[in-house]
Structures are given as C-alpha cells and as structure tokens.
N, C-alpha and C positions, 0 to 999 in steps of 0.2 A: 025292023030295027031302024031307029032313027038316028042319023049322024048329024051332030051339031058342030059346026065349024066356028071357031072364034078367031077371026082375022085381026091380027095386031102386027104392027110394024116392029121389026126387031129393035130391041133397045140400043141406043147409041150413047157413047160417052158424052158427057156434057161438054158442050163447046167452050173454048176459052172465052173468057169474058172479053169483050172489046175494051180497047183502051179507055173508052169513055166510061166503061163500067168499073175500071180498077180503082181501088180505094186510093185516094191522094195521100202522099207522104206529108205528114204534118210539118209545117214550117218550124224552124228552130225556135225554141222557146227562149225566154229571158234567162232561164237557168243555165242553158248551154252557153250563152254569150258570157254570162258571169263566170262560168268555169274556165272558158278560154282566156278571159281577162286575168283571172287569178293565176293561170299557168304562165302567161307572159310576165306578169308582175313577179312571180316566183323566180323565173329565169333572170330577170333584171336584177333582183335582189341578190341572187347568187353571184352574178358578175360584180356587183358593187362590193359584196363581202370579200371576194377574192382580191379585188384592187386594194381594199382597205388593209387586208392582211399583208399584202406585198409592201405597202407603204410602212406599216408598223415594223416589219422585219428590217427594211432598209433604214428606218429611223433608229432602230436599236443598234445596227451596225455603226451608223454614223456617231451615235452617242458614245458607243464604246471607244471608237477611234478618238473622238474629241476628249474623252476623259484621259486616255493615254497621252495625248498631246498636252493636256493640262498638267499632268504629273511631270512630264518631261520639262515643260516650261518652268515649273516650280524648282526642279533640281538645277536647271541652268541659271535661273535667277539667283539661287543661293550661291552657286559657284562664282557668278559675276560679282556678287556682293563681297564674297571672300577675297577675290582677286583685287577688287577695288580697295578694300581695306589694306591689303598688303602693299598695293601701289602707293597709297597715301602714306603709310608708315615709311616706305622707302624714300618717298619724296621729302618727308620731314627729316629723315636721317641725312639725306643728301643736302638739304638746306642747312642743317646744323654743321655738316662737314664743310660746306662752302663758307659759312660764317667763321668757323674756326680757322680755316685756311686763310681767309682774308685777314683775320686778326693776326695770325702768325706772320703773314707776308708784311703787314703794316709794321709789326714789331721788328721784323728783320730789316726792313727798309730804314726804320728809325735808327736801329743800332748801326747799320752800315753807314748812314749819314754821320752819326756821331763819331764812328771810328775814322771815317775819312777826314772829318774836321780835326780830330785829334792828331792824325798822322800828318796832316798838312801843317799843323802848328809846330811840328818838330823842326829844329834848326839845321837839320842835316838830311841828306837823301835817305829815304826810308821806303822799303818795299816788303811785301808779304807774299810768299809763295806757298802753295798748298802742298800736300803730301805727294802729288804727282808732278811737283816742280813747276806748276803753272802760276803765273802772276795773278794775285787776287786784288791787291791794292798797292798803290804807290803814290807818293806825293810829287809835287811839281819839281822839287829840288832833286829828286831821283832822276826824273826825265831830263833835267838840265845837265846831268852828267853825260848824256848821249845826244847832243844836239843834232847830229847827222841822222839819227835813226829814231828820234823820239816819237815821230808820227806812227811808227810801226810797233811801238811798245804799247800793247793794249792788254786788258785783262784776258787771261786765258793763254797767253803766249808762254812758251816754256823758256826757262833760263838758258838752256842750250841754244835756242834760236836767237836770244838776245846776244849771247856771246858770239855766235857765228856772224850775226849782222855787224857787231862791233869790230870783229877781226877783219871782215871784208871791206868795211868802210874806213879803215885806218883810224878809228877813234882811239884805239889803245896803242900807245907808243911802243910798249913791249912786244906787240904783235907784229911790228913791221918786218923784222928779219925772217921769222918763220911762223906765220899765222897758224898753221896746223899744229905745231908743237905747242904754241901758246894756248891754243884752244883746249887741247887735251889736259895741259897742266891746270888751266883755269877751271875746267869742269871738276878736276880732282880736288882743287882747293875749295870749290863750291860745295862739294859733297863733304869735305872735311871741315868746312866752316872756318877757314883760315886763309891768310894771304892778303895781298893788296894789289891794286891796279895802278899803273903809272899812266896818267892821261896826258894828252897834249897840253901845251901852254903851262907846263909845270904843275899840273894838278895831279893829285893822288887820291884814290878812293880805297878805303879799307875794305877788306873782305867781309863776307856775311857773318852775322852773329850767331846766336843760338837758335835752336828749334823751340817753337812755342807749342805747348800741349793743345791738342784739339781732340776732344773725346769722340767726335764724329768720324774721324779719319785716322787710319793707321799711319804712324810716322810723324804726325803733327804737322805744323807749318814752319817754314823757314823765314826768319826775319833778316832783312838786309839793312844795315846802317852804313851809309857811306859818308865819309868826312872828306872835305877838301883840304889839302895841305899844299902850301906853296913850296917851291924848290924843286930840284930834279928828282 
C-alpha cells in the first residue's frame, strides 16, 4: 500500500490590507457643497422671515395706536371748535353789553348835567335827597346857607349828618340853647316835610318840600327848597 502525503500549509485568514491598499474616500463633490450652501441659505432666509414678521406685527400695533390717537385728535378738535364758537358768542354779547352800558352811562351823565344846570338856575337853595336820605344834588345857593360847613356837604352825605354839623357849628340860631333838642325836632320836621330854620344874620330857610316820585327806589326822593327871608 502506497501512502501519498499532500503537504499544505494550513489556511490563514486574509491579512488586513495595508493602509496603502485601503480605498481612498472620494473627496466632496460639487453636489455636496451645493447642498451645504442651500442649507445655509435656507437658515438665513428663515431668520430674515422671522425678523420681517416681527416688524410687521410691531407696525400693526403702531398703526392701531396711531389710528386711536387720530380719532382722539378729531374729537378734541371738535370740542375746541365748539368751545371757541361759544367763547366768540360770549365775547360778542359782552361787547354789546359794554356798548349798551356806555350809552346808558353817557345818557345818565347828560341827564345829570342838564339836571344840575336846571337846579343851579333856581333862584333859591335847592337840594335833592334820595330814599336813603342821602344828598344827590344841590345848587350853590343851598351850600351858601351853610358857609361854615359847606366844604363837608358832598353828594352821599345824609341829611342827619348835615343837621348835626350845623348844630355843632352854631350855624342855626335856634340850636344855640339846646342843640340836641333842636336836632331831634329838626329831623322830625325833615321827615314830615315841614318847618323852617332861623339862620344867623336874620336869615330864615324854609323846610323841605314834597317827595318826588322815583320808580327805581322805594320812598322816592325828597326835594329841599330853601328861601332866604330878612328879619328875626
């Protein structure tokens, strides 16, 4: 029997290829670079879009506030116009009132001047007292009856004050003995529109006359007419 031997080395796993034998990774192609650029551009566009949306939202808020302010301004303008018209009407009415008042004052001054001239032309002492017994007007002949106190007889003075001044200055001869009694009697005569005064140097003044009607005041006005008489 013949033996045949086949000598072979045991099989070994294939050795790792050396680095030199590894297949090289292919470099990035133009398509990859384009894809990266598109991704960057997309992210950039998303950021721009977000910024634009934020701006639009803020713009809408501002526009809404501006419109509200515009409406408020219109309402205020209308109110200002109305108030201006009211003020103009009030000013016109005030001007008309001032003109009417000026005309009334001018007329009153004219009438007062004419009345003063008429009273001054009277040949006797003449005075007008109002319802409160205050002197309104008198002529120079009335003042001449009280030479010692004439500077103090001014419009507005009460008849009682004139009588008190006359009694204290010894202008009235009848007041010498008892001025207080004379004063009370004289005021009673004045209220009753009667009596007469005996002045120094033989002069005598008649008491007051009648009351004159004055529709503006209660009680009317009192007119005094004083005559000078010679003798005791």
